[in-house]
DONU-900018 format. One record per residue (C-alpha): residue number from 1; x, y, z. Coordinates in steps of 0.1 Angstrom, whole numbers, plus 2048, in hexadecimal, padded with zeros to 3 digits. Layout:
BEGIN
SITE; gupa; px; py; pz
SITE; NUM; X; Y; Z
...
! end
This chain:
BEGIN
SITE; gupa; px; py; pz
SITE; 1; 770; C3A; 408
SITE; 2; 77C; C1F; 3F0
SITE; 3; 794; C34; 3DB
SITE; 4; 7A3; C26; 3BB
SITE; 5; 7C9; C27; 3B9
SITE; 6; 7D9; C2A; 397
SITE; 7; 7F7; C14; 38D
SITE; 8; 7FC; C27; 36C
SITE; 9; 81D; C3A; 368
SITE; 10; 815; C59; 352
SITE; 11; 83A; C5E; 34D
SITE; 12; 841; C3C; 33D
SITE; 13; 849; C37; 318
SITE; 14; 82B; C20; 314
SITE; 15; 813; C3B; 322
SITE; 16; 823; C55; 30B
SITE; 17; 81E; C3D; 2ED
SITE; 18; 7FA; C37; 2F6
SITE; 19; 7F3; C5C; 2FA
SITE; 20; 804; C64; 2D9
SITE; 21; 7EE; C4A; 2C7
SITE; 22; 7CE; C57; 2D8
SITE; 23; 7D7; C7B; 2CF
SITE; 24; 7DD; C71; 2AB
SITE; 25; 7BB; C60; 2A9
SITE; 26; 7AA; C7D; 2B9
SITE; 27; 7BB; C96; 2A2
SITE; 28; 7AD; C83; 284
SITE; 29; 78A; C86; 292
SITE; 30; 78E; CAB; 29A
SITE; 31; 79C; CB2; 277
SITE; 32; 77D; CA2; 267
SITE; 33; 766; CB6; 27D
SITE; 34; 779; CD6; 273
SITE; 35; 773; CCD; 24F
SITE; 36; 74E; CCE; 255
SITE; 37; 751; CF0; 266
SITE; 38; 768; CFD; 24A
SITE; 39; 74F; CF2; 22F
SITE; 40; 733; D05; 241
SITE; 41; 748; D24; 247
SITE; 42; 753; D26; 223
SITE; 43; 731; D33; 21A
SITE; 44; 734; D51; 231
SITE; 45; 734; D6B; 216
SITE; 46; 714; D5D; 207
SITE; 47; 702; D5E; 229
SITE; 48; 70E; D81; 231
SITE; 49; 702; D8E; 20F
SITE; 50; 6DF; D81; 218
SITE; 51; 6E1; D90; 23B
SITE; 52; 6E2; D6E; 24B
SITE; 53; 6F6; D5D; 266
SITE; 54; 708; D3D; 25F
SITE; 55; 6F8; D1E; 26F
SITE; 56; 712; D1A; 28A
SITE; 57; 70F; D3F; 292
SITE; 58; 6EA; D3A; 297
SITE; 59; 6F0; D1E; 2AF
SITE; 60; 70A; D32; 2C2
SITE; 61; 6F1; D4F; 2C6
SITE; 62; 6D5; D39; 2D1
SITE; 63; 6E9; D28; 2ED
SITE; 64; 6F0; D3B; 30E
SITE; 65; 712; D4B; 30D
SITE; 66; 72C; D38; 31F
SITE; 67; 716; D19; 324
SITE; 68; 71E; CF5; 319
SITE; 69; 712; CE8; 2F8
SITE; 70; 716; CC2; 2F1
SITE; 71; 716; CBD; 2CB
SITE; 72; 70C; C9A; 2BF
SITE; 73; 713; C86; 2A0
SITE; 74; 72C; C9E; 292
SITE; 75; 738; C86; 276
SITE; 76; 717; C76; 26D
SITE; 77; 719; C67; 24A
SITE; 78; 73F; C69; 248
SITE; 79; 749; C58; 228
SITE; 80; 725; C51; 21E
SITE; 81; 710; C5F; 202
SITE; 82; 71C; C83; 1F8
SITE; 83; 735; C83; 215
SITE; 84; 756; C75; 208
SITE; 85; 767; C75; 22A
SITE; 86; 783; C8A; 21D
SITE; 87; 77D; CAB; 20A
SITE; 88; 757; CAC; 20E
SITE; 89; 750; CA5; 233
SITE; 90; 72C; CB0; 239
SITE; 91; 723; CA6; 25D
SITE; 92; 700; C99; 252
SITE; 93; 6F6; CBD; 247
SITE; 94; 6EB; CC7; 269
SITE; 95; 6F6; CD1; 28C
SITE; 96; 6E6; CC1; 2AA
SITE; 97; 6EE; CC4; 2CF
SITE; 98; 6E2; CCB; 2F2
SITE; 99; 6E8; CED; 302
SITE; 100; 6D7; D07; 318
SITE; 101; 6C0; D22; 309
SITE; 102; 6B3; D3D; 320
SITE; 103; 6C0; D27; 33D
SITE; 104; 6AB; D0A; 331
SITE; 105; 6BB; CEA; 324
SITE; 106; 6B0; CE3; 300
SITE; 107; 6B8; CCD; 2E2
SITE; 108; 6C3; CE2; 2C4
SITE; 109; 6C0; CD6; 2A0
SITE; 110; 6CD; CEE; 285
SITE; 111; 6CE; CE9; 260
SITE; 112; 6F1; CEF; 253
SITE; 113; 6E4; D02; 235
SITE; 114; 708; D0C; 22B
SITE; 115; 70E; CE8; 222
SITE; 116; 6FA; CDD; 203
SITE; 117; 6DE; CF5; 20C
SITE; 118; 6D7; CE1; 22C
SITE; 119; 6C9; CC4; 217
SITE; 120; 6C4; CA4; 22B
SITE; 121; 6D8; C85; 222
SITE; 122; 6CE; C63; 231
SITE; 123; 6E6; C65; 24F
SITE; 124; 6DB; C89; 254
SITE; 125; 6B8; C7C; 258
SITE; 126; 6C4; C63; 272
SITE; 127; 6D6; C7F; 284
SITE; 128; 6B6; C94; 286
SITE; 129; 6A3; C76; 293
SITE; 130; 6BD; C73; 2AE
SITE; 131; 6B7; C97; 2B8
SITE; 132; 692; C90; 2BC
SITE; 133; 69B; C71; 2D0
SITE; 134; 6B1; C86; 2E7
SITE; 135; 694; C9E; 2ED
SITE; 136; 67B; C82; 2F4
SITE; 137; 690; C6D; 30B
SITE; 138; 69E; C8B; 31F
SITE; 139; 67D; C9F; 31F
SITE; 140; 68E; CBD; 30F
SITE; 141; 680; CD9; 2F9
SITE; 142; 68C; CD8; 2D5
SITE; 143; 696; CF6; 2C1
SITE; 144; 698; CF2; 29B
SITE; 145; 6AD; D0B; 287
SITE; 146; 69F; D04; 265
SITE; 147; 6AD; D0C; 242
SITE; 148; 6AD; CEE; 22C
SITE; 149; 6A7; CE4; 208
SITE; 150; 696; CC4; 216
SITE; 151; 6A0; CA0; 20F
SITE; 152; 6BD; C9A; 1F7
SITE; 153; 6A7; C8B; 1DB
SITE; 154; 6C4; C76; 1CE
SITE; 155; 6C0; C61; 1ED
SITE; 156; 69A; C63; 1F0
SITE; 157; 696; C3D; 1F2
SITE; 158; 6AB; C3E; 212
SITE; 159; 69A; C5C; 221
SITE; 160; 675; C5E; 217
SITE; 161; 665; C43; 22D
SITE; 162; 67C; C49; 24C
SITE; 163; 677; C6E; 247
SITE; 164; 653; C6A; 252
SITE; 165; 65F; C60; 274
SITE; 166; 66D; C83; 27A
SITE; 167; 64A; C92; 276
SITE; 168; 63A; C76; 28C
SITE; 169; 654; C7E; 2A6
SITE; 170; 64B; CA3; 2A5
SITE; 171; 626; C9B; 2AB
SITE; 172; 62E; C83; 2C7
SITE; 173; 646; C9C; 2D8
SITE; 174; 62B; CB7; 2D8
SITE; 175; 612; C9E; 2E6
SITE; 176; 62B; C94; 301
SITE; 177; 62D; CB8; 30C
SITE; 178; 64F; CBF; 2FE
SITE; 179; 651; CE2; 2ED
SITE; 180; 65F; CE6; 2CA
SITE; 181; 669; D08; 2BD
SITE; 182; 672; D0C; 298
SITE; 183; 685; D2A; 28B
SITE; 184; 681; D2A; 265
SITE; 185; 6A1; D3C; 258
SITE; 186; 69B; D33; 234
SITE; 187; 68A; D18; 220
SITE; 188; 675; CFD; 230
SITE; 189; 662; CEF; 213
SITE; 190; 652; CD0; 205
SITE; 191; 652; CB5; 220
SITE; 192; 667; CCC; 236
SITE; 193; 649; CE4; 238
SITE; 194; 63A; CCD; 252
SITE; 195; 658; CD4; 26A
SITE; 196; 64B; CF7; 273
SITE; 197; 627; CEB; 26E
SITE; 198; 62C; CD1; 28A
SITE; 199; 640; CE8; 2A1
SITE; 200; 630; CF9; 2BE
SITE; 201; 63F; D1C; 2B7
SITE; 202; 64A; D29; 295
SITE; 203; 661; D47; 291
SITE; 204; 664; D56; 26E
SITE; 205; 67E; D6D; 25E
SITE; 206; 670; D88; 247
SITE; 207; 67A; D83; 222
SITE; 208; 68E; D63; 22B
SITE; 209; 675; D49; 237
SITE; 210; 663; D34; 21D
SITE; 211; 64C; D18; 226
SITE; 212; 636; D07; 20C
SITE; 213; 62E; CE4; 201
SITE; 214; 637; CEC; 1DD
SITE; 215; 64C; D09; 1CF
SITE; 216; 641; D20; 1B3
SITE; 217; 64E; D0A; 196
SITE; 218; 63C; CEB; 1A3
SITE; 219; 61C; CFF; 1A8
SITE; 220; 61E; D0C; 185
SITE; 221; 624; CE9; 177
SITE; 222; 609; CD9; 18C
SITE; 223; 5EC; CF1; 18A
SITE; 224; 5F8; D0D; 173
SITE; 225; 5F8; D28; 18D
SITE; 226; 612; D44; 18C
SITE; 227; 61C; D4E; 1B0
SITE; 228; 63B; D5D; 1C1
SITE; 229; 64C; D4E; 1DF
SITE; 230; 640; D68; 1F8
SITE; 231; 61C; D65; 1EE
SITE; 232; 61E; D3F; 1EE
SITE; 233; 62F; D3A; 210
SITE; 234; 645; D57; 21B
SITE; 235; 64A; D64; 23E
SITE; 236; 630; D7F; 23C
SITE; 237; 616; D68; 22C
SITE; 238; 61A; D4F; 249
SITE; 239; 61A; D6A; 263
SITE; 240; 5FB; D7D; 257
SITE; 241; 5E7; D65; 240
SITE; 242; 5EC; D40; 24A
SITE; 243; 5F5; D45; 26E
SITE; 244; 611; D2B; 26B
SITE; 245; 62A; D42; 27C
SITE; 246; 626; D52; 29F
SITE; 247; 643; D6A; 29C
SITE; 248; 650; D7F; 27F
SITE; 249; 674; D8B; 282
SITE; 250; 68B; DA1; 26E
SITE; 251; 6AA; D8B; 26C
SITE; 252; 6BB; D6C; 27A
SITE; 253; 6C7; D7E; 299
SITE; 254; 6A5; D8B; 2A1
SITE; 255; 695; D69; 29B
SITE; 256; 6AE; D58; 2B3
SITE; 257; 6A8; D73; 2CD
SITE; 258; 683; D6C; 2CA
SITE; 259; 688; D47; 2CF
SITE; 260; 69C; D4E; 2EF
SITE; 261; 67F; D64; 2FA
SITE; 262; 666; D48; 2F3
SITE; 263; 67A; D30; 308
SITE; 264; 67F; D49; 324
SITE; 265; 659; D4D; 326
SITE; 266; 652; D27; 327
SITE; 267; 64A; D18; 349
SITE; 268; 667; D00; 347
SITE; 269; 681; CF7; 361
SITE; 270; 6A3; D07; 360
SITE; 271; 6C3; CF3; 359
SITE; 272; 6D2; CE7; 37A
SITE; 273; 6F2; CF9; 385
SITE; 274; 712; CE4; 385
SITE; 275; 716; CCE; 3A3
SITE; 276; 732; CD2; 3BC
SITE; 277; 747; CB2; 3BA
SITE; 278; 76A; CA9; 3C3
SITE; 279; 77F; CA2; 3A3
SITE; 280; 790; C80; 39D
SITE; 281; 7B2; C7C; 3AE
SITE; 282; 7C3; C78; 38C
SITE; 283; 7C5; C91; 36F
SITE; 284; 7AD; C8D; 352
SITE; 285; 7CA; C91; 33A
SITE; 286; 7D6; C6F; 345
SITE; 287; 7B8; C5F; 333
SITE; 288; 7CB; C65; 312
SITE; 289; 7E5; C4B; 31B
SITE; 290; 7D1; C2F; 32B
SITE; 291; 7C5; C1D; 30C
SITE; 292; 7E3; C0A; 2FD
SITE; 293; 7ED; C13; 2D9
SITE; 294; 7EB; BEE; 2D2
SITE; 295; 7C6; BE5; 2D7
SITE; 296; 7CF; BC1; 2DF
SITE; 297; 7E0; BCC; 2FF
SITE; 298; 7C9; BCC; 31D
SITE; 299; 7C5; BE8; 337
SITE; 300; 7B2; BEC; 357
SITE; 301; 791; BFF; 353
SITE; 302; 794; C09; 378
SITE; 303; 7B0; C21; 36C
SITE; 304; 795; C33; 357
SITE; 305; 77C; C33; 373
SITE; 306; 796; C42; 38A
SITE; 307; 798; C60; 373
SITE; 308; 772; C65; 36E
SITE; 309; 761; C61; 390
SITE; 310; 760; C7A; 3AD
SITE; 311; 77F; C77; 3C3
SITE; 312; 787; C56; 3B1
SITE; 313; 770; C46; 3CA
SITE; 314; 762; C25; 3BD
SITE; 315; 750; C0A; 3D1
SITE; 316; 756; BEB; 3BC
SITE; 317; 73B; BD1; 3BB
SITE; 318; 745; BAC; 3BF
SITE; 319; 769; BB5; 3B7
SITE; 320; 776; B91; 3BA
SITE; 321; 759; B81; 3A6
SITE; 322; 759; B82; 380
SITE; 323; 775; B9B; 382
SITE; 324; 779; BA1; 35D
SITE; 325; 758; BB4; 35F
SITE; 326; 75C; BD2; 377
SITE; 327; 73D; BE0; 388
SITE; 328; 73A; BFA; 3A3
SITE; 329; 72A; C19; 3B2
SITE; 330; 738; C3C; 3B0
SITE; 331; 72F; C61; 3AD
SITE; 332; 735; C75; 38D
SITE; 333; 731; C9A; 38F
SITE; 334; 71D; C94; 3AF
SITE; 335; 705; C7B; 39E
SITE; 336; 704; C57; 3AC
SITE; 337; 70B; C3E; 390
SITE; 338; 710; C19; 38A
SITE; 339; 72F; C12; 374
SITE; 340; 735; BF3; 35F
SITE; 341; 756; BEE; 34E
SITE; 342; 76A; BD2; 33D
SITE; 343; 78C; BC3; 343
SITE; 344; 789; BAA; 327
SITE; 345; 76E; B93; 31A
SITE; 346; 74E; B8F; 32E
SITE; 347; 74F; B6E; 340
SITE; 348; 72F; B5C; 34C
SITE; 349; 736; B67; 370
SITE; 350; 73A; B8A; 364
SITE; 351; 719; B89; 352
SITE; 352; 705; B7F; 371
SITE; 353; 718; B98; 386
SITE; 354; 710; BB4; 36D
SITE; 355; 6EC; BA9; 36B
SITE; 356; 6E8; BAB; 390
SITE; 357; 6FA; BCD; 393
SITE; 358; 6E4; BDC; 377
SITE; 359; 6C4; BD0; 388
SITE; 360; 6D0; BDE; 3AA
SITE; 361; 6D7; C00; 399
SITE; 362; 6B5; BFF; 388
SITE; 363; 6A5; BF7; 3AA
SITE; 364; 6B5; C16; 3BA
SITE; 365; 6B0; C2D; 39B
SITE; 366; 6D6; C30; 396
SITE; 367; 6E1; C3A; 372
SITE; 368; 6F9; C21; 362
SITE; 369; 71A; C2A; 350
SITE; 370; 729; C10; 339
SITE; 371; 74E; C11; 330
SITE; 372; 752; BFA; 313
SITE; 373; 772; BE7; 30B
SITE; 374; 76B; BC3; 304
SITE; 375; 771; BA8; 2EB
SITE; 376; 74E; B9B; 2F3
SITE; 377; 740; B7E; 306
SITE; 378; 759; B62; 30D
SITE; 379; 758; B45; 2F4
SITE; 380; 764; B21; 2F6
SITE; 381; 759; B01; 307
SITE; 382; 761; B0D; 32A
SITE; 383; 74D; B2C; 327
SITE; 384; 730; B1A; 315
SITE; 385; 72E; AFF; 330
SITE; 386; 72E; B1B; 34A
SITE; 387; 70E; B29; 33B
SITE; 388; 71C; B45; 326
SITE; 389; 6FC; B48; 312
SITE; 390; 6E4; B45; 32F
SITE; 391; 6F7; B5E; 345
SITE; 392; 6FF; B75; 328
SITE; 393; 6DA; B77; 321
SITE; 394; 6D4; B82; 345
SITE; 395; 6EB; B9F; 341
SITE; 396; 6DB; BA9; 31F
SITE; 397; 6B9; BA6; 32F
SITE; 398; 6C3; BBD; 34B
SITE; 399; 6D3; BD7; 334
SITE; 400; 6B5; BD7; 31D
SITE; 401; 69B; BDB; 339
SITE; 402; 6AC; BF2; 351
SITE; 403; 697; C11; 355
SITE; 404; 6B2; C28; 361
SITE; 405; 6C6; C3E; 349
SITE; 406; 6E3; C2C; 338
SITE; 407; 702; C3E; 32C
SITE; 408; 71D; C2D; 317
SITE; 409; 741; C35; 30F
SITE; 410; 752; C1F; 2F6
SITE; 411; 776; C20; 301
SITE; 412; 785; C04; 2EC
SITE; 413; 777; BE3; 2DF
SITE; 414; 751; BDF; 2DC
SITE; 415; 74F; BBD; 2CC
SITE; 416; 734; BA3; 2C6
SITE; 417; 718; BA0; 2E0
SITE; 418; 72F; BB3; 2F8
SITE; 419; 722; BD2; 2E6
SITE; 420; 6FF; BC8; 2F0
SITE; 421; 706; BBE; 314
SITE; 422; 719; BDE; 319
SITE; 423; 6FC; BF3; 30C
SITE; 424; 706; BFB; 2E8
SITE; 425; 6F0; C11; 2D1
SITE; 426; 6D7; BF5; 2CC
SITE; 427; 6CE; BF5; 2F1
SITE; 428; 6C5; C1A; 2F1
SITE; 429; 6DD; C2A; 309
SITE; 430; 6D2; C4D; 310
SITE; 431; 6F4; C59; 303
SITE; 432; 711; C46; 2F3
SITE; 433; 733; C54; 2EA
SITE; 434; 753; C45; 2DE
SITE; 435; 778; C4C; 2E4
SITE; 436; 78D; C4D; 2C4
SITE; 437; 79B; C2B; 2CE
SITE; 438; 779; C1A; 2CC
SITE; 439; 774; BFB; 2B6
SITE; 440; 751; BED; 2AF
SITE; 441; 74A; BCD; 29C
SITE; 442; 73B; BAA; 29E
SITE; 443; 75E; B9E; 2A5
SITE; 444; 783; BA8; 2A0
SITE; 445; 78D; BAB; 27C
SITE; 446; 7A9; B91; 27F
SITE; 447; 791; B78; 28F
SITE; 448; 776; B7E; 275
SITE; 449; 78E; B7A; 258
SITE; 450; 79C; B59; 267
SITE; 451; 778; B4C; 26C
SITE; 452; 770; B53; 247
SITE; 453; 790; B42; 23C
SITE; 454; 788; B23; 251
SITE; 455; 765; B23; 243
SITE; 456; 771; B27; 21F
SITE; 457; 78B; B0B; 222
SITE; 458; 770; AF4; 231
SITE; 459; 758; AFB; 214
SITE; 460; 773; AF2; 1FB
SITE; 461; 77B; AD2; 20D
SITE; 462; 756; AC8; 20E
SITE; 463; 755; ACD; 1E8
SITE; 464; 774; AB8; 1E4
SITE; 465; 788; AD5; 1D6
SITE; 466; 7AC; ADE; 1E0
SITE; 467; 7AF; AFD; 1F5
SITE; 468; 7C1; B1A; 1E3
SITE; 469; 7D4; B27; 201
SITE; 470; 7E0; B47; 1F0
SITE; 471; 7BC; B50; 1E6
SITE; 472; 7AF; B48; 209
SITE; 473; 7CA; B5D; 219
SITE; 474; 7C3; B7A; 201
SITE; 475; 79E; B78; 209
SITE; 476; 7A5; B77; 22E
SITE; 477; 7BC; B95; 22D
SITE; 478; 7A3; BA9; 218
SITE; 479; 788; BA2; 230
SITE; 480; 79E; BAB; 24E
SITE; 481; 7A7; BCC; 23F
SITE; 482; 782; BD4; 237
SITE; 483; 777; BCB; 25A
SITE; 484; 793; BDF; 26A
SITE; 485; 786; BFE; 258
SITE; 486; 761; BF6; 260
SITE; 487; 768; BF3; 286
SITE; 488; 778; C15; 28B
SITE; 489; 769; C31; 2A0
SITE; 490; 766; C46; 281
SITE; 491; 753; C2B; 26E
SITE; 492; 73B; C27; 28B
SITE; 493; 735; C4C; 292
SITE; 494; 72D; C51; 26D
SITE; 495; 710; C39; 271
SITE; 496; 705; C47; 293
SITE; 497; 710; C29; 2A7
SITE; 498; 719; C43; 2C0
SITE; 499; 711; C68; 2C7
SITE; 500; 734; C73; 2BF
SITE; 501; 759; C6D; 2C5
SITE; 502; 765; C7F; 2E3
SITE; 503; 787; C89; 2F1
SITE; 504; 78D; C71; 30E
SITE; 505; 797; C8F; 324
SITE; 506; 773; C9C; 320
SITE; 507; 762; C7C; 32B
SITE; 508; 75B; C86; 34F
SITE; 509; 74E; CA8; 344
SITE; 510; 737; C9A; 32A
SITE; 511; 72A; C7E; 341
SITE; 512; 723; C98; 35B
SITE; 513; 70F; CAD; 343
SITE; 514; 6FC; C8F; 337
SITE; 515; 6F4; C85; 35B
SITE; 516; 6E7; CA8; 361
SITE; 517; 6D1; CA4; 343
SITE; 518; 6C2; C82; 34C
SITE; 519; 6BD; C8C; 370
SITE; 520; 6AA; CAC; 367
SITE; 521; 696; C98; 34D
SITE; 522; 68C; C7E; 367
SITE; 523; 67F; C99; 37F
SITE; 524; 66D; CAD; 364
SITE; 525; 647; CAA; 363
SITE; 526; 638; CAE; 341
SITE; 527; 615; CB8; 338
SITE; 528; 60B; CA0; 31C
SITE; 529; 5EC; CA2; 307
SITE; 530; 5DC; C8B; 2ED
SITE; 531; 5E6; C99; 2CB
SITE; 532; 600; CB5; 2D1
SITE; 533; 5FA; CD9; 2CA
SITE; 534; 5E8; CE0; 2A9
SITE; 535; 5F0; CFF; 296
SITE; 536; 5D3; D17; 297
! end
């Protein structure tokens, strides 16, 4: 057994400083997530008066008691549109995640109707599309907990066209043989009426559900008809007249219990039990202190691997060749995996080594785990003459075309094309999470600012004008500060560059759950048809 041996001293001042900085960053993330929950919980009285459960209470009742629930994209849209990133932190107006319902693993997507009535902002739409992508890629049933005022019309230009993709996805999921269950807790109107219409099973709540293309005021304005909400599209109307709903329930709790019954009766495989696996030889708490507080200071990615994989057993691949790129085989919660990590920029030799390793894992059907911390592909005349572009392209080709599941953790730097070669969001990893220390950008802020300063000075020189050094320095510093902000983990997670920012100590657990999900999905046989299930 090739066991990794750690050289980190958890009792050192440097380790303590690193852990303190990571804890500080993590606390900022958790405080923002708590603001989303607090905003939703602040409407409790209103929901109780209506006899309703809060959206997060609905999710909690749906999921099997005591089971794991991985929530995704918790800070979608942070600092964008109506989310000011401070007092009004909205979480994209929805809750999405993967959990077990009646012992069957499912994707759950719930409108957070306690936040702006569950209206959908642009990043909230992207969040819902991600939920559908998770269901499709992992062959998981999808449960919608619906109560929404529909698209936020202030931002309709950013929502309308892409919004059609959510309905196309529903039709394709049904045709692929992936069940969709919609519980309509409240309003699902206008374009949103198609969400239950395109679901396979619809559960209605008496005197609460309302589903129609146009509400009473618009009907009156359009055709002069006076009609009340229940007659137009209430729960009893859709249960007894239109046939849109299969089940009519008395309240939220009854509707959720019915959804659990529907899933229980589906001929669908159960979630696999946890695998027996020896833990790493080093404590997960030590992951807090591995990343230096100063991001310019290097660290050995093997120290991270030693705290993630079973028994800290890691068979390194071509250890002496292209050593800045670390590749190797391991087991994680009993699953065989291929791991790629960075100890600096990706050199040409590291590129071809990684490309070969990725292809070998693809050949054997071994999932890939990418641990990103790189300044990108090496630049300069030595690297260029060694074939940096040619060999880097081989690595990118291998990542793009590998058929096995790919899981990415952004530990630190994710710069330039290194983000691509190490399976960033654009390369469709099955799951991608960030540590609070993550940085993602085309290049480092200081380097980008210096480049623009050099370009600006050269432009003035070509025009025969004297360089204003003070102005160039001010421009450079302003750009550096902006790019520093735009490369943070919070900036990226707001734009769904990842599936969420995780506590480093949870990395092994989350990767284990994700590997369970992808393994089950690969083995699951679907029963596709041509057009999906039409409502009768």
